[in-house]
N, C-alpha and C positions, 0 to 999 in steps of 0.2 A: 565487087567495086561499086555497083549501083546502090547496094544497101548502105555502103559507107557514105556516099554522097547524099542519100536520102536522110541519113542522120545529121549531116552538116546542114541541110536545108531545114530540118526540124529545129536544129539548134538556133538558127537565125530567128525563127518565129518565137522560140522560147525566150530569146533575149528581149524581144519587143514586149512580150507579156510581163516579164520580170520588171523591166523599166517602168511599165505602167502601174504595176502593183506595189512597188517599194519606193517610197519617196526618199528614203535615206541612201539610195544609189547616188544621188547628187550630194557631193561631199562639201562643196563651198569652202575650200581651203587652198585657194591658188596663190595667196600672198599679196594680191593686188590691194587689199584693204590697208596694207602698211604704207601705201603711197597716197599722198594727198596733193591735188593739183592746185597750182598757184593762179587764183582768179585774177583776171584783168578787168577792172572797172572801166578803163580806157583802152579797149583793145586796138583802137586806131585803124580798124578795118570795118568794112560792111559785111554783113552776113552773106549777101549775094556775091561777094568777091571770093568766097572760099571755093577752092577746087579740090574735091575729094578724090579725083581720078588717080589711078596708079597703073603701072605697066607690070604685066606678069606673063611670062612665057610668050612674049611677042604680041600680046593682046592687051587692050585697055579695059580695065575694070572701073566701074562707076565709083567704087570706094574699096578699101582694102579688106574684102571679105571673101573667104572661101567656105562654102557649106561643107563641113567636114564629113569624113566617111561614116556611114551609118549601117547600111544593110544591103543584102542582095540574095536572091534565091528564087526557086520555083514555087512562088506563092503569090496569089493575086494581090494581097495586101502589100507585100513587099514590092511588087512591080508598080503598084499605084503610088507608093511612097516615092520611089525613085523617079518616076515620070513627073510627079508634081514638083519634086525638088529641081529636076532639070528644067522644066518649063519656067519655074520661078527664077532660077539662075540666069536663064536667057533673058527673061523680061527685065530683070534688074541689073543685068550686066555684071554679075559676080561669078566667081569660080565655083566649081563643084567637084568634090572627090567622092567616088563610090566606095561602098564597103568592099570587103575582101572578095575577090573574084575566083577564089579557089573552087567554090561550089560549081561554077559553070564549066570547069575544064573537062569533066566527064559526064555532066548532066546537062544535055542540050536545052532542056526546058528552062534552066536557070539563066540562059543567055539573054532572054528577053528583058530581064530586070537591069541588064547592063547595056543594052542596045539603045542608047539614049541620044545619039547625035541628032536624030531627026527632031527631038524636042528642044535641043540646045545647039543649033547649027553654028553659032558664032562664038560663044563664050568658051572659057577654059574648062576642059574636063580632064580629070586625073584618074587614071586606073589605080588598082590597089591589089597587091599580093603580100602575104606574109613572108618576110625574109627567111624565116625558119624552114619554109617549104623547099628552099634550095638545098637543104640537107635531107629532103624526102622526095628525091627524084624529079623535082621541078628544075627547070633551067630556062635558057633563052627562048625555047619554043613556047612555053607557057606564058612567059612575060610578054612575048610578042603577040600571042593570042589575046591576052588581056587588053593590050593597047588597041589591037585591031577591032575587036567587037565594040569598043567604046569610041573608036576614032579619037583616042586620047591624045592630049598635048604633052602628057608626062605620066610617069608611073611611080606611085608610092610603093616602096618596100617597107612594110611596117614591122616594128620590133615590139614584141609583147611577151617577154619571158615570164612575167608574173601571171598574166592571164593563162598562158599555156600550162604553167605549174599548178594552177588551181583547177583548171578545166578537167573534168573527169576523163576526157579522151585527148588531152593535150599532147602536142608535139614539143618535146623539151630538149632536143639535141641542137643547141645553139653554138656548137663548137666550130671554130674556124670559119665563121660566116662572112667576115669582112673580105676575105679573098674572093669568095663567090659573088659578093655584092660588087666588087671591083670588076669582075668578069662581065656581069650583066651590064654594068655601067658602060663598059667599053663596047659591048656588042649591040645594045638596044638602040633603035633608031630615034628614040625620044629621050627627053631628060629623065633621069632617075632622081627621086627625092627620098630622103630617109626620114622615117616618122616613128615616134613612140605612140602608145595608145592611152597614156594617162599616168605614166610614172616618170616622165622626163628623160631628156638626153643629157648625160654628164659631159664634162670636158673630155674625158677619156673616150667616150662614144663618138663625139664630134671629131676628135683627132683621128680615130680609126676611119670614120667616114671620109674625111678629107684625104687621107692616105689612099682610100679606095677611089678617089676622084669625084666624090659627091660634093656639091656646092650649095645644095638646097636642103634645109633641115626644118622639120616640123617638131618643135620642142615637145608639144603634147604632154605638159607636166601635170602633176597632181593638182586636184582642185575641182574637177568637174565630175563626170561619170566614173564610178569605180567599177571597173570590169572584174576586179577581184571579188567584190560583193555580188555582182551579177552571177559569176560562176559558182559562188558559194551556194546559191539557190539551186543550182543544177547538180550538186554533189548528192550522191545516193543517200548518205547518212547525214542528216542535219545536226547530229551531235559532233560531226567533224567541222570544226570552226576555222579551218585554215584560211578560208576566204575572208572571214571577218577579221581575223588577226592581222591580215595584210591589206585590209580595205583602204587604209590611208598610207600605204607604203609609197615611197618615191620622192622625187624632188618637186617642191612647189613650183608651179609654172613661173611665177614672177622671178624668183631667185635663179632658176635654171636659165631663163631667158637673159636676164641681166648679166650673169656670168658668161654665157655663151657670146653675147655681143661684145663684152669688154675684152675678151680674149681673141675673138675672131670677127672684128667689125666688117671685114670684107665679104663674109658669107651672107647668104640669103636665109633669113629666119622667119618661120611662120609661128606665131604664138597661138597655142590652143591649150585648153584645160581650164574649164570653168569661166570662160569669157561669156558674159551674159548681157551686156549693154554697150552703148557707144562710149561711155566713160571708160569702161574696161578696155575697149579697143584703143582709145587715145593713150591710156597708161601703157599698154603693151607696145605701142609704136615708140613711145619715149624710151622704153626699156630696150629697144633694139629690133623689134619685129618690123617686117615690111608687109606682112599680111596677117590677118587674124582668122583662125578657124573656129567655127561654132557648129555644133551638131544637135545636142539634146533639145534645146529650145524649139527647134523646127519640127521635131518628130510628130507631135500631136497635130500640128497644122498640116503636115505633109500627108497624114492619113485622111484629112478632110478634103483639101483642094489645093491647086497651085495658087489660087487667089489668096488663100489664107497664109501661105508661105510668103507671097509677095508683100502682103500687108506687114508681116513681121520684119522682113528685110528693109522695107521703106522706113519703118520706125527706127531700126538700128542706124540707118544712114542719117536720118534726121538728128538722132542723138549724137552721133559722131561729128557731124557738121557743127552742131551747137557747141560741143566741147572744144573744137578747134577755134570757133569764134570767141569763146570766153577765155581762151588762152592767147588770143591775138595772133593765131597762125593761119596763113592763107592756104597752106598745103602741107602734105606729109613731109616734104623735104625740110620744112622749117620745124618739124616736130621730132623726127626720129633721132634718138640718142641725145636729145637736149635736156639734160638733167635740171636745168634752171626752171623748168615748168613744174617741178615738184617742190613743195614746201619742205624746208629742212627740218629734221627731227630735233 
């Protein structure tokens, strides 16, 4: 068992190295470029009047950003990344979700990379486990442990069938998971959120989630980091191109988000998948998101310092605030789902 979790820990470090070495991991196909914002030369508001604050899980964020799940494990670099991200999230009053906590369940050394509440005492922290592990002997005990070590405000159950199919050691039994998700949602003492990792949630997926009692969904569509391409690099035979064939598989983030909001406007949607600036964030809010998740752009800064991450977050907030100003919007409530802010094709 210890050897198994050593392999998981090594895999986390390999992921970081692959992302650093292969620029084409970033696919830039999220569909947001199809939408153009309607500039207001007379916005009729002052820039200082704009309030970017939003509420999430009973706490107030300075603007609708969640630092999306990245990594975790028993490695000094990984621990430093997560500490820097947590400190930056607290300083900027944004949310943060950790990477998969599976590695910490039987490897105590990995827990330090998830024990982050001292670095972010007030802001929203979200735990994370792969939903497929519910078919591999994980249950409410492991979910509760993930929440407790982080003192989390909620728990992501992530869905990654493509990544698991490409991953050399992938867990691919996704059968009858929605019933087990429903059980965790009933029994866990914090909110459960359902998340993809880069291929998007379809209407059928969201319907199953709603049936299971889930009300918060991270669309995580195609368009940013390709985990299929990452896992291709880890396959033993590089003549095996399965990960490359499927590197652009999935629902583009913008289309998946728009479809989800149009059919289920009462649900809480997080947009993620290739969001890279404040304009992307504004577009995503118009398409129905209430929060935007960003991961890869913070990775290099997080290896440097919390201050480097803070600088990036502050730039994003300035960009988002400026976009609202140029649309004549004082707050997110005036923006979400308002199609008139897009130019017509």
